[in-house]
C-alpha positions in Angstrom: -102.8 29.6 42.4 -101.9 26.2 40.8 -105.0 24.1 39.8 -104.0 20.0 41.6 -105.9 18.8 39.0 -103.4 20.3 36.2 -100.3 20.1 37.0 -97.3 22.5 36.2 -95.6 21.3 33.1 -92.4 19.2 33.6 -89.5 21.9 32.0 -87.5 20.5 29.2 -85.1 18.0 29.6 -85.9 17.3 33.3 -88.1 14.1 32.6 -84.8 12.6 30.4 -82.4 13.5 33.3 -84.7 11.3 35.2 -85.0 8.5 33.3 -81.2 8.7 32.7 -80.6 8.8 36.8 -83.0 5.9 36.8 -81.6 4.0 34.0 -78.1 4.3 35.8 -79.4 3.7 39.4 -81.0 0.1 37.5 -77.3 -0.9 36.4 -75.6 -3.3 38.3 -72.0 -1.8 39.5 -68.9 -3.2 37.6 -66.2 -4.5 39.5 -63.0 -2.8 38.8 -60.2 -4.6 37.0 -57.2 -5.9 39.1 -53.8 -4.1 37.6 -51.0 -6.0 36.4 -48.4 -7.3 38.9 -46.2 -5.3 37.1 -48.3 -2.0 37.2 -48.8 -2.5 41.2 -45.4 -1.3 42.1 -45.5 1.8 43.8 -44.2 4.8 41.9 -40.9 5.0 43.7 -39.4 2.3 45.8 -36.6 3.1 48.7 -33.2 2.7 48.2 -32.8 0.9 51.5 -35.5 -1.8 50.3 -33.5 -2.1 47.1 -30.0 -2.5 49.2 -32.2 -5.2 52.0 -33.1 -7.1 49.2 -29.7 -7.1 47.2 -28.0 -8.6 49.9 -29.9 -11.3 51.0 -29.3 -12.1 46.9 -25.8 -12.0 47.8 -26.2 -14.2 51.2 -27.9 -16.9 49.2 -24.6 -17.2 47.0 -22.5 -16.9 49.6 -24.5 -19.9 51.0 -24.3 -22.3 47.6 -20.5 -21.6 48.0 -20.2 -23.1 51.2 -22.7 -25.7 50.3 -20.5 -26.7 47.6 -17.4 -26.8 49.6 -18.6 -28.8 52.7 -20.4 -31.3 50.0 -16.8 -31.2 47.9 -15.6 -32.2 51.7 -17.8 -34.9 52.4 -17.5 -37.0 49.6 -13.7 -36.6 49.5 -14.0 -37.9 52.5 -16.0 -40.8 51.7 -13.6 -41.6 49.2 -10.8 -42.2 51.4 -12.9 -44.1 53.6 -14.0 -46.6 51.0 -10.3 -47.1 50.5 -9.6 -47.4 54.3 -12.2 -50.5 54.2 -10.7 -51.7 51.0 -6.9 -52.0 52.7 -8.8 -53.7 55.7 -10.8 -56.1 53.5 -7.6 -57.1 51.5 -5.9 -58.2 54.9 -7.2 -61.5 55.6 -10.2 -63.5 53.8 -12.8 -63.2 56.3 -12.4 -58.9 56.0 -13.7 -59.5 52.8 -17.4 -60.0 53.4 -17.6 -56.9 55.6 -15.4 -55.3 53.2 -17.2 -55.7 50.3 -20.8 -54.7 52.4 -19.1 -51.7 54.1 -17.8 -50.4 50.9 -21.4 -50.9 49.0 -23.3 -49.2 51.7 -21.0 -46.3 52.0 -20.9 -45.8 48.3 -25.0 -46.1 48.1 -25.1 -43.6 50.5 -22.6 -41.0 48.6 -24.4 -41.3 45.5 -27.6 -40.0 47.2 -25.7 -37.5 48.8 -25.0 -36.5 45.6 -28.3 -36.8 44.0 -29.1 -34.2 47.0 -26.1 -32.1 46.6 -27.3 -31.7 42.5 -30.9 -30.3 43.7 -29.3 -28.2 46.1 -27.7 -26.6 43.1 -30.6 -26.2 41.3 -32.7 -25.1 44.4 -30.2 -21.8 45.4 -29.4 -21.2 41.5 -33.4 -21.3 41.2 -33.1 -18.4 43.8 -30.6 -16.6 42.7 -32.4 -15.8 39.5 -35.7 -15.2 40.7 -34.2 -12.4 43.2 -31.8 -10.4 40.4 -35.2 -11.2 38.4 -37.3 -8.7 41.1 -33.9 -6.4 41.1 -34.0 -5.7 38.1 -37.9 -5.2 37.9 -37.0 -2.7 41.1 -34.0 -1.1 39.8 -35.7 1.8 37.2 -38.9 3.3 40.4 -35.8 2.8 42.9 -35.4 6.9 44.2 -31.7 7.7 45.9 -31.6 10.4 48.7 -31.2 13.6 47.4 -27.6 15.6 47.0 -28.3 19.4 46.7 -31.8 19.0 45.0 -31.1 16.4 42.5 -32.9 13.6 41.8 -31.0 10.4 40.9 -32.3 7.6 39.3 -31.2 4.2 38.9 -28.6 3.4 35.9 -29.8 -0.4 35.9 -26.4 -1.8 36.0 -27.3 -5.3 36.9 -29.4 -5.4 33.3 -26.5 -3.7 31.8 -24.3 -5.9 32.9 -26.2 -9.1 31.4 -26.9 -7.3 28.0 -23.0 -6.8 27.7 -22.2 -10.4 29.0 -25.0 -11.8 26.4 -22.5 -9.5 24.0 -19.8 -11.0 24.9 -20.6 -14.4 24.5 -20.0 -15.2 28.6 -23.5 -17.1 29.0 -24.8 -19.9 27.7 -27.7 -22.4 27.9 -27.1 -24.4 31.1 -29.1 -27.9 31.7 -29.9 -28.2 35.6 -29.5 -31.4 37.5 -33.0 -32.2 36.7 -32.8 -32.1 33.4 -34.4 -28.1 33.4 -32.1 -25.0 31.5 -31.5 -22.2 32.3 -29.1 -18.8 31.3 -25.9 -18.9 33.3 -22.0 -17.5 33.1 -20.6 -20.7 31.0 -18.1 -21.5 34.5 -21.3 -22.0 35.9 -21.7 -25.1 34.9 -18.5 -26.3 37.4 -20.9 -26.9 40.4 -22.8 -29.6 38.8 -19.8 -31.0 36.9 -18.0 -32.0 40.1 -21.3 -33.4 41.7 -22.1 -35.0 38.8 -18.4 -36.9 38.7 -18.5 -37.6 42.3 -21.8 -39.1 41.8 -20.6 -41.5 39.1 -17.5 -42.2 40.8 -19.5 -43.6 43.8 -21.5 -45.5 41.2 -19.0 -47.4 39.2 -17.8 -48.5 43.0 -21.0 -49.8 44.0 -21.2 -51.9 40.9 -17.2 -53.0 40.8 -18.1 -53.5 43.9 -20.9 -56.3 44.0 -18.8 -57.7 40.8 -16.2 -58.9 43.1 -18.4 -60.5 45.3 -20.3 -62.4 42.6 -16.8 -63.3 40.8 -15.3 -64.0 44.0 -18.7 -65.9 46.3 -17.0 -69.0 46.8 -14.4 -67.9 48.7 -16.5 -65.1 50.7 -19.2 -67.9 51.3 -16.1 -70.0 52.8 -15.1 -67.1 55.0 -18.1 -65.4 56.2 -16.9 -63.4 59.6 -14.4 -61.4 60.3 -15.0 -62.8 64.4 -13.5 -65.9 64.1 -16.4 -68.3 62.8 -14.8 -69.5 59.8 -12.5 -72.8 60.2 -9.6 -71.7 58.2 -8.7 -68.1 58.5 -5.5 -68.5 56.3 -6.6 -69.0 53.2 
């Protein structure tokens, strides 16, 4: 019979185990560290998802090209409108003031439109750059439908294509409309070139019409209105 005043001895190692357990229980739990973004991607990605994302990148390119065509047409039409106003202004002396004001307003609006056009090119190019960066990250983890039990992986064509173009010196650093820089095909600068030429042309037209109005102030002030308010419309 066990003696209550003399309890049974603790087996060797039991006390150490008890102390270790109580020590572990008293320690606060260490929160798990978040994984980097590139490690949060799943091991295998769907080819359908990759295909849909590539198609969205292509649509961004098509939208940018359509936008450039539209803006080019608008700027060309604005130049023709300015020419028509100038012809109308030179027909009579009392048309000059109205013509100068009309040309200045058209030039100012076109200048602002070209600035907005350049900003749109920047935005579309930045969006497309990020889309293809993500596609390059997805490519190694894309799984294709099995064919006869064979596992098919991606050849990463976009990444290889870009490296080949860099080796062939087909890309260069392009300055964006807002002063930023990025790598792109050499022909990509043509989009910015047309927008900048139009913007410079409209700026020069606006400055020229101001200079004309100042130089011919006497004649303009003598023929202020084309609606019969001037006393002499033949001078």
